[in-house]
C-alpha positions as CSV (number, residue, x, y, z in Angstrom):
1,M,-23.4,9.3,-31.2
2,S,-23.4,5.5,-31.7
3,L,-22.9,3.3,-28.7
4,D,-19.4,2.1,-29.6
5,L,-18.1,5.7,-29.8
6,Y,-18.5,6.5,-26.1
7,K,-15.2,7.3,-24.6
8,I,-14.3,6.4,-21.1
9,I,-11.1,7.5,-19.4
10,I,-9.8,5.8,-16.3
11,V,-7.0,7.6,-14.4
12,G,-5.2,5.2,-12.2
13,A,-4.5,1.5,-12.6
14,G,-4.7,0.4,-9.0
15,F,-7.3,-1.9,-7.6
16,A,-10.2,0.5,-8.3
17,G,-9.2,1.5,-11.8
18,L,-8.5,-2.0,-12.9
19,Q,-11.7,-3.4,-11.6
20,A,-13.6,-0.6,-13.4
21,A,-11.8,-1.4,-16.6
22,K,-12.6,-5.1,-16.4
23,G,-16.2,-4.2,-15.9
24,L,-16.2,-2.2,-19.1
25,D,-14.5,-5.0,-21.1
26,T,-17.0,-5.0,-24.0
27,S,-16.9,-3.9,-27.6
28,S,-19.3,-1.1,-26.7
29,F,-16.7,1.3,-25.2
30,D,-13.5,3.0,-26.1
31,V,-11.5,2.8,-22.9
32,T,-8.3,4.7,-22.1
33,I,-6.3,3.9,-19.0
34,I,-3.9,6.6,-17.9
35,D,-1.3,6.0,-15.2
36,K,2.1,7.5,-14.3
37,H,3.5,3.9,-14.0
38,N,3.4,1.3,-16.7
39,Y,2.5,-1.5,-14.1
40,H,-0.2,-2.5,-11.7
41,L,1.2,-3.0,-8.2
42,F,-0.2,-5.4,-5.6
43,Q,0.4,-3.0,-2.7
44,P,-0.5,-5.4,0.1
45,L,2.7,-7.4,-0.5
46,L,5.0,-4.3,-1.0
47,Y,6.4,-4.7,2.5
48,Q,7.8,-8.1,1.5
49,V,9.8,-6.4,-1.2
50,A,11.1,-3.9,1.4
51,T,12.2,-6.8,3.7
52,A,13.7,-9.0,0.9
53,G,11.0,-11.6,0.8
54,L,9.9,-11.0,-2.8
55,S,11.3,-9.2,-5.8
56,P,9.4,-6.3,-7.4
57,A,8.4,-8.3,-10.4
58,D,6.6,-10.8,-8.2
59,I,4.0,-8.3,-7.2
60,S,3.6,-6.2,-10.3
61,I,2.5,-6.7,-13.9
62,P,2.6,-4.4,-16.9
63,I,-0.8,-2.8,-17.5
64,R,-0.6,-3.4,-21.2
65,N,-0.1,-7.1,-20.4
66,I,-3.4,-7.2,-18.5
67,F,-5.4,-5.8,-21.4
68,R,-3.4,-7.2,-24.3
69,S,-6.4,-9.1,-25.7
70,Q,-8.9,-6.2,-25.5
71,K,-9.3,-4.4,-28.8
72,N,-10.9,-1.2,-27.5
73,F,-8.4,-0.6,-24.7
74,K,-5.6,2.0,-24.8
75,V,-3.0,2.4,-22.1
76,I,-1.2,5.7,-21.8
77,L,1.9,6.3,-19.6
78,D,1.2,9.9,-18.5
79,E,0.2,12.0,-15.5
80,L,-3.0,14.0,-15.0
81,I,-2.6,17.7,-14.3
82,G,-6.0,19.2,-15.0
83,I,-9.7,18.6,-15.7
84,N,-12.0,20.9,-17.6
85,A,-15.4,19.3,-16.8
86,E,-17.3,21.9,-18.8
87,I,-16.0,20.6,-22.1
88,N,-15.4,17.0,-20.9
89,Q,-11.6,17.2,-21.3
90,I,-8.6,16.3,-19.2
91,T,-5.0,17.6,-19.5
92,T,-2.0,15.5,-18.9
93,K,1.7,16.4,-18.9
94,N,1.9,15.5,-22.6
95,N,-1.6,15.7,-24.1
96,T,-5.3,16.5,-23.8
97,Y,-8.1,13.9,-24.0
98,S,-11.8,14.1,-24.4
99,Y,-14.2,11.8,-22.6
100,D,-17.8,10.9,-22.2
101,F,-17.2,9.4,-18.8
102,L,-14.3,10.0,-16.5
103,I,-13.2,7.7,-13.6
104,L,-10.7,9.0,-11.2
105,A,-8.9,6.2,-9.3
106,T,-5.7,8.0,-8.5
107,G,-5.1,6.4,-5.0
108,S,-3.3,7.9,-2.1
109,E,0.0,9.4,-1.1
110,L,2.0,9.3,2.2
111,S,0.9,11.9,4.7
112,Y,3.2,13.3,7.4
113,F,0.3,15.3,9.0
114,G,1.7,18.6,8.0
115,Y,5.3,17.9,9.0
116,D,6.6,17.3,5.5
117,H,10.2,17.8,6.5
118,W,10.0,14.4,8.4
119,K,10.0,12.6,5.0
120,N,13.7,13.5,4.7
121,F,14.5,11.3,7.7
122,S,11.8,8.6,7.7
123,H,11.1,6.8,4.5
124,G,7.6,5.6,3.7
125,L,6.3,2.6,1.7
126,K,3.9,3.4,-1.2
127,N,5.6,2.2,-4.4
128,I,8.3,-0.1,-5.8
129,E,11.0,2.7,-5.6
130,D,10.2,3.1,-1.8
131,A,10.4,-0.7,-1.3
132,I,13.8,-1.0,-3.1
133,F,15.2,1.9,-1.1
134,L,14.1,0.5,2.2
135,R,15.4,-2.9,1.3
136,G,18.8,-1.4,0.6
137,K,18.7,0.7,3.8
138,I,17.7,-2.2,6.0
139,L,20.3,-4.6,4.5
140,K,23.1,-1.9,4.5
141,A,22.5,-1.3,8.2
142,F,23.7,-4.8,8.9
143,E,26.6,-4.5,6.4
144,K,27.8,-1.2,8.0
145,A,27.6,-2.7,11.5
146,E,29.7,-5.6,10.3
147,R,32.7,-3.5,9.4
148,I,33.0,-1.2,12.5
149,N,33.9,-1.9,16.1
150,N,32.2,1.0,17.8
151,N,29.5,-0.5,20.1
152,K,27.4,2.7,20.2
153,E,27.4,3.1,16.5
154,I,26.6,-0.6,16.0
155,A,23.6,-0.3,18.4
156,K,22.3,2.7,16.4
157,L,22.7,0.8,13.1
158,M,20.9,-2.3,14.4
159,K,17.9,-0.3,15.7
160,F,14.9,-0.1,13.4
161,V,12.0,2.3,14.3
162,V,8.6,1.7,12.6
163,I,6.1,4.5,13.1
164,G,2.5,3.4,12.8
165,G,0.8,0.3,14.1
166,G,-1.6,-0.4,11.3
167,P,-1.4,-3.4,8.9
168,T,1.7,-2.1,7.1
169,G,3.6,-1.2,10.3
170,V,2.8,-4.5,11.9
171,E,3.7,-6.5,8.8
172,I,7.0,-4.7,8.2
173,A,8.0,-4.7,11.9
174,G,7.4,-8.5,12.0
175,A,9.3,-9.1,8.8
176,I,12.4,-7.1,10.0
177,A,12.3,-9.1,13.2
178,E,12.3,-12.4,11.3
179,L,15.0,-11.2,9.0
180,S,17.4,-10.2,11.8
181,K,16.6,-12.8,14.4
182,K,16.1,-15.9,12.2
183,I,17.3,-15.4,8.6
184,L,20.6,-13.5,9.0
185,T,21.8,-15.2,12.2
186,N,24.6,-17.3,10.7
187,E,25.7,-14.9,7.9
188,F,27.8,-12.3,9.7
189,A,31.1,-12.9,11.5
190,T,31.4,-10.0,13.9
191,I,27.8,-8.9,14.8
192,D,25.0,-10.8,16.4
193,T,21.9,-9.9,14.2
194,K,19.7,-11.3,17.0
195,S,20.6,-8.3,19.1
196,A,18.8,-6.0,16.6
197,R,16.1,-3.9,18.1
198,I,12.8,-3.4,16.2
199,I,10.6,-0.7,17.8
200,L,7.0,-0.2,16.7
201,L,5.4,3.1,17.7
202,E,1.6,3.5,17.8
203,G,-0.4,6.5,19.0
204,S,-3.5,4.6,20.0
205,S,-3.8,2.1,22.9
206,V,-3.5,-1.0,20.6
207,V,-1.9,-2.0,17.3
208,L,-4.3,-2.7,14.4
209,P,-6.8,-0.4,16.1
210,T,-9.5,-1.2,13.4
211,A,-9.4,-4.9,14.2
212,S,-11.3,-6.5,17.0
213,H,-9.8,-6.0,20.5
214,N,-8.9,-9.7,20.9
215,L,-7.1,-9.9,17.6
216,S,-5.3,-6.6,18.3
217,M,-4.0,-8.0,21.5
218,Y,-3.0,-11.2,19.8
219,A,-1.1,-9.3,17.2
220,K,0.8,-7.3,19.9
221,D,1.7,-10.5,21.8
222,S,2.8,-12.2,18.6
223,L,5.0,-9.3,17.7
224,E,6.6,-9.3,21.1
225,K,7.4,-13.0,20.8
226,L,9.2,-12.2,17.6
227,G,11.3,-9.7,19.5
228,V,9.5,-6.5,18.4
229,E,9.2,-3.8,21.1
230,V,5.6,-2.5,20.8
231,K,5.1,0.9,22.3
232,C,1.4,2.0,22.2
233,K,0.1,5.4,23.4
234,T,3.3,6.8,21.9
235,L,3.0,10.1,19.9
236,V,5.8,11.3,17.7
237,K,6.7,14.9,18.4
238,N,9.6,15.3,15.9
239,I,11.8,13.3,13.5
240,S,15.3,14.5,12.6
241,E,18.3,12.7,11.2
242,N,18.6,9.3,13.1
243,L,16.3,10.6,15.9
244,V,12.7,10.1,16.8
245,E,11.3,12.3,19.6
246,T,8.1,11.0,21.2
247,N,6.0,12.0,24.2
248,T,8.0,9.6,26.4
249,E,11.6,9.4,25.0
250,T,14.0,10.1,22.3
251,I,15.2,7.1,20.2
252,E,18.4,7.1,18.2
253,A,18.2,4.8,15.1
254,E,19.8,4.5,11.7
255,T,16.6,3.3,10.1
256,I,13.2,5.1,10.6
257,I,10.2,3.8,8.6
258,W,7.0,5.8,8.3
259,C,3.8,3.8,8.2
260,A,1.5,6.2,10.0
261,G,-0.7,7.9,7.5
262,V,-1.8,8.6,4.0
263,T,-3.7,11.3,2.2
264,A,-5.7,11.2,-1.1
265,S,-4.0,12.3,-4.3
266,P,-4.8,15.9,-5.0
267,V,-8.0,15.8,-7.0
268,S,-9.0,19.3,-5.8
269,S,-6.0,20.7,-7.6
270,W,-7.4,19.3,-10.9
271,I,-11.0,20.2,-10.5
272,K,-12.9,22.4,-8.0
273,I,-14.5,19.9,-5.6
274,K,-15.3,19.5,-1.9
275,T,-13.0,17.1,0.0
276,D,-12.5,16.0,3.6
277,K,-9.4,16.8,5.7
278,N,-7.6,13.9,4.1
279,G,-8.2,15.1,0.6
280,R,-10.9,12.4,-0.2
281,V,-13.7,13.7,-2.4
282,F,-17.2,13.8,-1.2
283,V,-19.3,11.8,-3.7
284,N,-22.9,11.1,-4.5
285,E,-24.5,7.8,-3.7
286,D,-23.6,6.5,-7.1
287,L,-19.9,7.6,-6.6
288,S,-20.3,10.5,-9.1
289,I,-19.4,14.0,-8.0
290,S,-21.7,17.0,-7.6
291,S,-22.6,18.9,-10.7
292,Y,-21.0,16.3,-13.0
293,S,-22.8,13.0,-13.2
294,N,-20.3,11.7,-15.8
295,I,-17.3,12.0,-13.4
296,F,-16.8,9.2,-10.8
297,V,-14.2,9.1,-8.0
298,I,-13.4,5.7,-6.5
299,G,-10.8,4.0,-4.3
300,D,-8.6,5.7,-1.8
301,V,-9.5,9.1,-3.2
302,S,-13.2,8.8,-2.5
303,H,-15.1,9.6,0.7
304,V,-17.8,7.0,1.1
305,K,-19.5,6.3,4.4
306,D,-20.1,2.9,5.8
307,K,-23.4,1.9,7.6
308,N,-22.1,3.5,10.8
309,G,-21.4,6.9,9.1
310,S,-17.6,6.5,9.1
311,P,-15.5,6.8,5.9
312,L,-14.6,3.4,4.3
313,P,-11.0,2.5,4.8
314,G,-8.4,2.5,2.0
315,L,-8.5,-1.3,1.4
316,A,-8.3,-3.3,-1.8
317,S,-11.7,-4.8,-1.2
318,V,-13.3,-1.4,-1.0
319,A,-11.6,-0.2,-4.2
320,K,-12.5,-3.3,-6.2
321,Q,-16.1,-3.1,-5.2
322,E,-16.3,0.5,-6.1
323,G,-14.7,-0.1,-9.4
324,K,-17.1,-2.8,-10.3
325,F,-20.1,-0.7,-9.2
326,V,-19.1,2.3,-11.3
327,A,-18.7,0.1,-14.4
328,E,-22.3,-1.0,-14.0
329,I,-23.5,2.5,-13.5
330,I,-21.9,3.7,-16.7
331,K,-23.5,0.8,-18.6
332,K,-26.9,1.8,-17.2
333,N,-26.3,5.5,-18.1
334,I,-25.5,4.7,-21.7
335,I,-28.8,2.8,-22.1
336,N,-30.7,5.5,-20.3
337,D,-31.5,3.3,-17.3
338,R,-32.2,6.0,-14.6
339,T,-32.7,3.5,-11.8
340,Q,-31.6,5.0,-8.5
341,N,-28.3,3.4,-7.5
342,K,-26.5,3.6,-4.3
343,F,-23.1,2.0,-3.5
344,Y,-23.1,-0.4,-0.5
345,Y,-19.9,-1.9,0.7
346,N,-19.9,-5.6,1.5
347,N,-17.2,-6.0,4.2
348,R,-15.0,-8.9,3.2
349,G,-13.0,-8.8,6.5
350,Y,-9.7,-7.7,7.9
351,L,-6.4,-9.5,7.4
352,A,-2.8,-8.8,8.6
353,T,0.2,-11.0,8.8
354,I,2.5,-10.9,11.8
355,G,5.3,-13.2,10.8
356,R,6.5,-16.2,9.0
357,S,3.5,-18.4,9.9
358,D,1.3,-16.1,11.9
359,A,-1.6,-13.9,10.9
360,I,-5.0,-12.6,12.0
361,V,-8.2,-12.8,10.0
362,D,-11.4,-11.2,11.0
363,L,-14.4,-11.9,8.7
364,G,-17.0,-10.8,11.2
365,W,-18.6,-14.2,11.3
366,L,-15.3,-16.0,11.6
367,T,-11.9,-15.1,13.2
368,L,-8.7,-16.9,12.6
369,K,-5.2,-16.5,14.0
370,G,-1.9,-18.2,14.1
371,K,-0.9,-20.7,11.4
372,I,-4.4,-21.3,10.2
373,G,-4.8,-17.5,9.9
374,W,-1.5,-17.2,8.0
375,L,-2.6,-20.0,5.6
376,F,-5.8,-18.3,4.9
377,W,-4.0,-14.9,4.5
378,S,-1.5,-16.5,2.1
379,L,-4.2,-18.2,-0.1
380,I,-6.2,-14.9,-0.3
381,H,-3.2,-12.9,-1.4
382,I,-2.1,-15.4,-4.0
383,Y,-5.7,-15.5,-5.4
384,F,-5.9,-11.8,-5.8
385,L,-2.5,-11.4,-7.5
386,I,-2.9,-10.8,-11.3
387,G,-1.3,-13.3,-13.6
388,F,-0.2,-16.9,-13.3
389,R,3.5,-16.1,-13.2
390,N,3.0,-13.8,-10.2
391,R,0.9,-16.3,-8.3
392,F,3.4,-19.1,-9.1
393,M,6.5,-17.0,-8.1
394,V,5.0,-15.8,-4.8
395,F,3.8,-19.2,-3.9
396,T,7.2,-20.7,-4.7
397,N,9.1,-18.0,-2.7
398,W,6.8,-18.4,0.3
399,V,7.2,-22.2,0.3
400,W,11.0,-22.0,0.0
401,S,11.2,-19.3,2.7
402,Y,9.0,-21.3,5.0
403,L,11.0,-24.5,4.6
404,T,14.5,-23.0,4.6
405,F,14.2,-19.8,6.7
406,S,15.8,-18.0,3.7
407,K,14.9,-14.9,1.7
408,G,16.2,-14.9,-1.8
409,A,15.7,-11.2,-2.7
410,R,18.4,-9.8,-0.4
411,L,19.9,-7.5,-3.0
412,I,21.4,-4.1,-2.5
413,T,21.0,-2.5,-5.9
414,D,22.1,1.1,-5.5
415,N,25.8,0.1,-5.7
416,K,26.8,2.8,-3.2
417,I,29.2,2.1,-0.3
418,E,28.5,4.6,2.5
419,K,31.3,5.7,4.7
420,S,30.6,4.7,8.3
421,S,30.4,7.6,10.7
422,S,32.8,5.8,13.1
423,S,35.2,2.9,12.7
424,E,37.0,3.0,16.0
């Protein structure tokens, strides 16, 4: 087989998959990218779509657009349903494809820790559809409160419970607080949006538990200054319609947002492979899987240990480094370079934004917080966005929002007027 006939299939066009594809951007490979969406999503800013700060097009770009100048790249809109590793073939919902090397970068899904019925009452945030739904739900809560005069019902409508004190939970809680207490304050005639209650529930003793203790405490204090009620050491016992039961109280709220956990996409349902309790695949040192050296698993779906023996977190920086590494491994394999290779993660730091001009940054050798942290956070996120248009639009929106205390993406797009439960 000649070198230019080697077929590489990449399943998943997130950070890991795209980085692998970019590393294979030569005329030597026939690369096929398969994803169930036709766009790459910059997930770290998804919460800003959910809270009306950005529009979906600002943080996503068509996959075909990214690789439009590459001759040997093919993009397929489809979904993986099976892998036959013995004959180097995968099955999707619409076709079968043969490969010489297979890269699985299928990402993660929301996890409700075995209580799957909770998803009916607490919406998560993993994709554009989730963000648009949450944006409508948050905005409609204020709209519904405006048209009724029952104080108990208004209090329920203007209460927002965010479950999970990791980066997503902290960021979305802070964004809702700013929306209600600063952005919407002069736009409603009968309700005081400043009276909205935003409650952040976290099971551990601090928010952002993987950050340094000082930065975690700073984040908690900053959230509280924004008006967020931070409740640590709070375990959720049950979620039902408009109710969250914890180990300390029962909270009634119209809007319940789940940011507490994720699980890997179901690789073990496609191929027999050993996984951890979160569905992440145990991989070899070069990120290939046992028995099949031509199949690699990277990103959120891969179980890779750090230098302390703990699994690497599901961060964009981890995914990008793994994608780049695997591309190099494949190049070496094709030229029969059998050099022993082991993936090592270079920790690029920990970032989380808390509000309009407040963020924490932990680079290990340097920590930043407050406005300087927010400026650094903003520049890093703009830099990693794909495409000039996306960078320009996000930068413009952020500058406008900062100067005017306004959010321009406050659209309710489902065109459904819900009947209030009480109008007394």
